[in-house]
Backbone bond lengths (Angstrom), bond angles and torsions (degrees), N, CA, C in turn:
res aa  C-N    CA-C-N  psi(-1)  N-CA   C-N-CA  omega(-1)  CA-C   N-CA-C  phi
1 M - - - 1.448 - - 1.527 107.09 -
2 N 1.337 115.66 135.13 1.455 118.12 -178.97 1.530 110.28 -86.52
3 K 1.314 114.84 170.58 1.470 121.57 -174.99 1.530 111.74 -65.14
4 Q 1.313 119.08 -36.86 1.466 122.95 -178.97 1.534 110.39 -66.18
5 T 1.315 118.11 -43.71 1.460 122.24 178.93 1.523 110.31 -64.61
6 A 1.305 117.43 -42.53 1.473 121.66 179.00 1.526 110.37 -62.49
7 T 1.319 117.47 -39.38 1.473 121.53 179.14 1.524 110.42 -65.79
8 I 1.324 117.81 -41.79 1.468 121.77 179.32 1.527 110.23 -64.38
9 I 1.318 117.78 -43.97 1.472 121.28 179.29 1.515 110.20 -63.76
10 L 1.339 117.88 -45.25 1.468 121.50 179.86 1.533 110.85 -63.79
11 A 1.324 118.12 -40.37 1.468 121.99 178.27 1.525 110.36 -65.04
12 S 1.324 117.89 -40.61 1.469 121.93 179.63 1.522 111.09 -64.89
13 I 1.333 116.26 -43.70 1.473 120.15 178.73 1.520 109.80 -64.21
14 T 1.307 118.06 -42.68 1.469 121.80 178.83 1.527 110.38 -62.10
15 L 1.322 117.26 -42.39 1.464 121.72 179.03 1.531 111.04 -63.15
16 L 1.322 117.65 -41.89 1.467 121.14 177.87 1.528 111.55 -63.83
17 I 1.329 116.89 -41.20 1.479 120.55 179.37 1.522 110.13 -65.14
18 V 1.318 118.15 -43.81 1.471 121.52 179.33 1.523 110.35 -64.40
19 A 1.330 118.23 -43.39 1.466 121.67 179.43 1.523 110.90 -62.88
20 A 1.323 117.39 -42.37 1.465 120.79 178.99 1.526 110.80 -64.57
21 A 1.315 117.37 -36.58 1.470 120.85 -179.43 1.528 111.42 -71.66
22 L 1.326 117.73 -33.34 1.467 121.45 -176.81 1.524 113.54 -87.02
23 T 1.315 119.19 -18.69 1.460 122.28 -176.73 1.527 113.22 -53.52
24 P 1.341 120.59 -44.75 1.475 118.84 179.02 1.528 113.63 -64.65
25 L 1.325 118.26 -19.38 1.462 121.66 -178.70 1.524 113.28 -85.67
26 I 1.329 117.32 -13.28 1.457 121.29 -179.08 1.532 108.45 -81.44
27 P 1.329 117.69 122.08 1.467 119.04 -178.24 1.527 111.77 -65.56
28 V 1.321 115.06 138.84 1.460 121.14 177.37 1.520 107.77 -97.80
29 R 1.304 117.19 128.73 1.458 120.68 179.71 1.519 108.86 -84.88
30 E 1.310 115.45 106.60 1.460 121.16 177.72 1.527 108.55 -74.90
31 P 1.325 117.51 142.84 1.472 118.86 176.99 1.528 110.31 -65.15
32 K 1.317 115.94 144.20 1.465 121.65 178.90 1.518 108.49 -101.00
33 Y 1.334 115.24 132.10 1.454 118.89 -178.43 1.522 110.15 -162.39
34 S 1.322 114.81 163.18 1.459 123.23 172.95 1.517 107.64 -116.25
35 E 1.329 116.50 146.74 1.458 121.54 177.99 1.521 109.30 -107.08
36 L 1.332 116.01 145.04 1.451 122.08 173.31 1.518 108.14 -136.73
37 G 1.318 116.12 129.64 1.454 120.86 175.75 1.514 110.14 -140.86
38 I 1.307 115.53 149.44 1.464 121.51 175.39 1.516 106.66 -117.89
39 L 1.316 115.80 124.98 1.461 122.61 -176.88 1.520 109.72 -110.65
40 G 1.321 115.55 154.13 1.454 121.49 -179.63 1.513 112.98 -70.89
41 P 1.336 117.20 -176.20 1.466 121.63 -173.61 1.528 114.47 -64.90
42 D 1.328 118.34 -17.99 1.461 120.06 176.91 1.529 111.99 -100.22
43 G 1.341 117.60 10.69 1.458 122.08 177.05 1.521 113.97 80.96
44 T 1.328 117.83 15.41 1.456 121.73 177.87 1.530 109.00 -122.59
45 A 1.319 115.90 175.15 1.468 120.56 -178.52 1.525 110.74 -86.77
46 K 1.330 115.80 52.82 1.467 120.97 176.99 1.526 108.97 -158.92
47 G 1.323 115.05 167.86 1.461 120.12 175.45 1.512 115.62 76.49
48 Y 1.323 116.92 20.75 1.463 119.56 179.70 1.534 109.62 -63.72
49 P 1.328 116.98 139.00 1.465 118.06 177.40 1.529 110.13 -68.00
50 T 1.316 116.06 149.56 1.467 120.87 176.11 1.520 111.01 -116.34
51 S 1.344 116.27 -16.93 1.453 120.80 -179.63 1.525 108.59 -148.23
52 V 1.328 116.12 135.44 1.464 122.55 175.40 1.515 107.78 -139.77
53 A 1.316 116.44 160.31 1.468 121.47 175.22 1.531 108.86 -88.20
54 V 1.325 116.03 157.20 1.457 120.94 175.70 1.527 109.00 -54.72
55 N 1.315 116.86 133.23 1.467 126.09 178.89 1.530 114.28 65.27
56 Q 1.327 118.46 9.30 1.469 121.30 175.68 1.526 108.95 -77.95
57 L 1.330 116.71 128.36 1.462 120.31 176.52 1.522 109.33 -72.51
58 F 1.320 116.16 136.71 1.457 121.46 171.27 1.521 107.50 -137.86
59 R 1.323 115.58 152.32 1.461 120.22 -174.49 1.520 110.67 -113.57
60 L 1.318 113.70 135.00 1.453 123.51 168.77 1.525 106.76 -130.95
61 Y 1.310 116.70 169.51 1.457 121.01 175.93 1.518 109.05 -122.32
62 G 1.323 115.17 140.48 1.451 120.78 173.70 1.520 108.88 -99.29
63 F 1.308 115.27 149.25 1.464 121.98 176.91 1.521 107.81 -133.73
64 V 1.345 116.30 126.41 1.459 122.11 178.16 1.518 107.94 -130.29
65 G 1.322 116.20 131.56 1.461 121.58 176.10 1.514 110.02 -120.49
66 N 1.325 116.24 138.24 1.460 122.11 -177.67 1.529 110.20 -109.16
67 H 1.320 115.87 113.38 1.464 122.63 175.03 1.531 108.77 -130.40
68 E 1.327 115.25 40.31 1.463 122.14 -175.96 1.526 113.43 -90.86
69 G 1.324 117.65 -7.18 1.460 120.22 -179.88 1.518 113.74 92.47
70 N 1.340 117.39 1.38 1.465 121.62 177.79 1.530 108.82 -161.29
71 V 1.298 116.18 175.77 1.465 122.01 177.69 1.524 108.15 -68.66
72 E 1.338 116.52 138.53 1.462 120.90 -179.97 1.527 110.29 -124.96
73 N 1.308 115.80 142.30 1.458 123.49 173.34 1.528 106.15 -101.10
74 Y 1.338 115.81 103.98 1.461 120.92 -175.03 1.517 111.71 -99.37
75 Q 1.310 114.60 150.78 1.460 122.82 173.06 1.526 106.95 -133.15
76 L 1.329 116.36 129.56 1.455 121.06 175.20 1.521 107.86 -108.76
77 L 1.330 115.83 120.52 1.458 121.37 176.93 1.520 108.63 -101.00
78 V 1.330 116.33 131.24 1.455 122.49 175.06 1.519 106.00 -106.32
79 K 1.342 116.53 121.95 1.460 121.03 -174.17 1.522 111.14 -122.35
80 L 1.316 114.72 153.49 1.461 122.26 178.81 1.524 109.19 -99.14
81 G 1.333 115.94 111.60 1.451 120.42 -179.54 1.521 110.99 -124.05
82 N 1.332 114.87 -171.05 1.467 120.96 176.76 1.524 108.07 -145.47
83 Q 1.327 116.95 -164.45 1.462 121.35 -176.17 1.521 113.44 -63.54
84 T 1.314 117.33 -26.99 1.465 119.82 -175.69 1.532 113.28 -98.63
85 T 1.326 117.54 -1.91 1.467 120.09 179.87 1.523 109.68 -67.11
86 V 1.321 116.02 123.29 1.459 121.46 179.83 1.522 109.38 -86.41
87 V 1.326 115.16 126.50 1.464 121.97 173.12 1.525 106.71 -152.24
88 N 1.332 116.15 136.72 1.463 120.71 176.49 1.518 108.75 -156.80
89 N 1.318 117.37 -169.39 1.464 120.23 -176.15 1.528 113.09 -68.29
90 A 1.329 117.58 -18.14 1.455 120.90 -178.99 1.525 113.24 -108.02
91 T 1.339 117.25 -19.39 1.462 121.65 -174.31 1.518 110.59 -127.71
92 Y 1.318 116.19 122.32 1.461 119.72 175.20 1.521 109.52 -80.04
93 A 1.332 115.66 159.03 1.463 121.32 -175.97 1.526 110.86 -72.99
94 N 1.310 116.11 132.88 1.456 122.23 171.84 1.530 105.85 -89.03
95 A 1.328 116.09 83.32 1.464 122.29 -173.52 1.521 109.38 -149.10
96 P 1.346 116.80 157.29 1.468 120.04 179.83 1.526 112.08 -63.05
97 V 1.332 115.51 141.82 1.466 121.71 178.78 1.519 109.14 -87.07
98 L 1.345 115.78 125.05 1.467 121.72 176.74 1.527 111.64 -87.32
99 A 1.327 116.39 -36.15 1.471 120.66 -176.52 1.520 109.19 -159.72
100 T 1.325 115.49 155.10 1.462 122.64 177.06 1.521 108.52 -131.90
101 F 1.323 116.48 134.09 1.463 122.81 176.56 1.524 107.03 -128.88
102 W 1.331 116.91 141.84 1.456 118.14 177.29 1.513 110.92 -146.15
103 R 1.331 114.30 154.62 1.464 120.79 -179.35 1.518 109.06 -164.51
104 I 1.310 116.44 146.14 1.463 122.34 170.89 1.524 106.54 -87.35
105 V 1.336 116.38 125.34 1.465 122.11 -175.08 1.526 108.97 -121.87
106 G 1.332 116.60 127.14 1.459 122.02 179.75 1.517 112.53 -69.79
107 E 1.310 115.91 163.42 1.461 122.01 177.97 1.524 110.09 -60.06
108 N 1.325 116.35 134.03 1.467 124.52 -178.22 1.528 112.72 60.63
109 Q 1.323 116.84 25.82 1.460 122.19 176.13 1.529 108.77 -110.17
110 T 1.324 114.96 161.20 1.457 120.17 176.53 1.517 109.93 -124.50
111 W 1.304 115.55 162.19 1.465 123.34 179.56 1.522 106.95 -136.50
112 T 1.317 116.45 115.81 1.458 122.11 175.43 1.520 106.87 -116.29
113 F 1.330 117.05 131.81 1.461 119.89 -172.33 1.520 110.72 -148.47
114 P 1.343 116.82 147.63 1.461 120.19 177.20 1.522 111.11 -78.04
115 M 1.319 114.86 146.89 1.466 121.36 175.17 1.523 107.22 -127.80
116 N 1.313 116.98 109.75 1.464 121.70 174.18 1.517 107.05 -92.91
117 L 1.322 115.79 112.05 1.457 121.49 -172.01 1.520 111.03 -120.16
118 S 1.316 116.02 157.88 1.458 122.57 171.01 1.524 107.93 -150.73
119 I 1.325 114.80 157.62 1.463 121.00 -179.22 1.521 107.63 -123.17
120 N 1.329 116.77 131.74 1.467 120.55 -172.05 1.526 114.41 -97.12
121 Q 1.339 117.62 15.27 1.465 119.60 177.87 1.520 109.74 -146.80
122 A 1.317 115.72 143.94 1.464 121.31 179.87 1.523 110.29 -74.77
123 G 1.330 115.85 153.22 1.456 119.96 176.07 1.511 112.02 174.72
124 N 1.329 115.22 145.01 1.456 121.00 173.61 1.524 109.04 -91.41
125 N 1.313 115.68 147.38 1.469 121.39 -179.96 1.524 112.01 54.56
126 T 1.308 115.29 45.72 1.453 121.31 174.32 1.529 107.34 -78.04
127 R 1.294 115.89 132.74 1.467 119.88 -179.57 1.523 109.19 -107.65
128 I 1.323 115.96 119.81 1.466 121.18 174.58 1.526 105.73 -92.59
129 I 1.327 116.05 116.91 1.459 122.46 -173.77 1.529 109.09 -105.70
130 F 1.318 116.09 135.16 1.458 123.42 179.48 1.525 107.53 -117.04
131 E 1.335 116.70 119.61 1.467 121.91 -178.77 1.519 110.07 -118.72
132 L 1.328 115.98 137.00 1.460 121.15 177.39 1.526 109.38 -100.37
133 W 1.318 114.85 127.50 1.456 122.91 178.25 1.523 108.32 -120.88
134 S 1.339 116.95 153.42 1.460 122.19 -179.86 1.523 108.77 -133.27
135 Y 1.333 115.36 143.36 1.460 120.08 -177.23 1.523 110.76 -77.73
136 N 1.325 116.67 126.63 1.455 123.67 175.98 1.525 107.09 -97.23
137 V 1.325 116.88 107.15 1.465 121.15 -174.93 1.526 112.02 -61.60
138 P 1.348 120.45 -50.49 1.474 118.51 -179.39 1.530 113.49 -59.16
139 A 1.337 117.01 -36.40 1.467 120.37 -179.21 1.527 112.18 -85.74
140 S 1.327 117.89 -12.21 1.474 123.91 -179.33 1.525 112.66 57.21
141 N 1.345 116.41 43.76 1.463 119.16 175.51 1.530 110.14 -158.18
142 F 1.323 115.02 164.67 1.452 120.69 175.63 1.522 108.97 -82.36
143 E 1.333 116.00 140.06 1.457 121.92 179.14 1.520 109.17 -124.47
144 Y 1.302 116.24 142.71 1.455 123.48 178.75 1.525 109.54 -65.43
145 T 1.341 116.75 127.68 1.468 120.89 -178.52 1.521 112.69 -82.96
146 G 1.320 117.47 -15.23 1.460 121.09 -174.66 1.513 112.54 90.76
147 S 1.332 117.27 -2.72 1.472 121.33 176.95 1.516 109.09 -93.19
148 W 1.332 115.92 129.21 1.458 120.22 -178.57 1.516 108.80 -154.23
149 D 1.317 114.80 162.21 1.456 122.43 178.49 1.523 107.14 -152.20
150 Y 1.327 117.56 172.38 1.458 119.87 178.99 1.519 110.17 -159.89
151 I 1.332 114.56 161.03 1.468 121.39 167.81 1.525 107.19 -132.36
152 W 1.339 115.74 152.47 1.464 121.82 176.12 1.516 108.84 -97.59
153 L 1.323 115.96 139.46 1.460 122.23 177.36 1.517 109.81 -138.06
154 N 1.319 115.83 145.92 1.454 121.15 164.27 1.524 105.71 -100.67
155 V 1.319 115.78 127.27 1.465 121.17 -178.26 1.527 106.84 -109.61
156 T 1.332 115.17 114.59 1.466 120.80 -175.98 1.522 111.19 -95.80
157 P 1.344 116.93 150.65 1.471 120.32 179.97 1.518 111.76 -65.23
């Protein structure tokens, strides 16, 4: 082996050792996101009602997790929709608000809360829509996060 090849091999090994030693010091950018979940009446992901009477109280639980990298002021809007109500990650539902819940949630903290809800009109395939909003301090208003969920209900007279 000649001197030039030996120098290249030694330099490569040294570079690998230095890179391996510095890797733990390089900050990893964790993805930033908010969580939204709707839980059944016992606080788990089961037992959701499928039918209620008009004005009958029923309980669900909301779950919000903050992984945005800072404290967040969240608002959960509960809306009354149907089969044709448009809602997606970019568009919030243009529908009447049944209830509003809000809380300031610390970074890497969660908020689980009861929601006692009722619907004042009968209907088949009624969609209860849950939208997560977050307060934008510079704009001084709540903005839709794009996180949403829903359950279907038949509401009997």
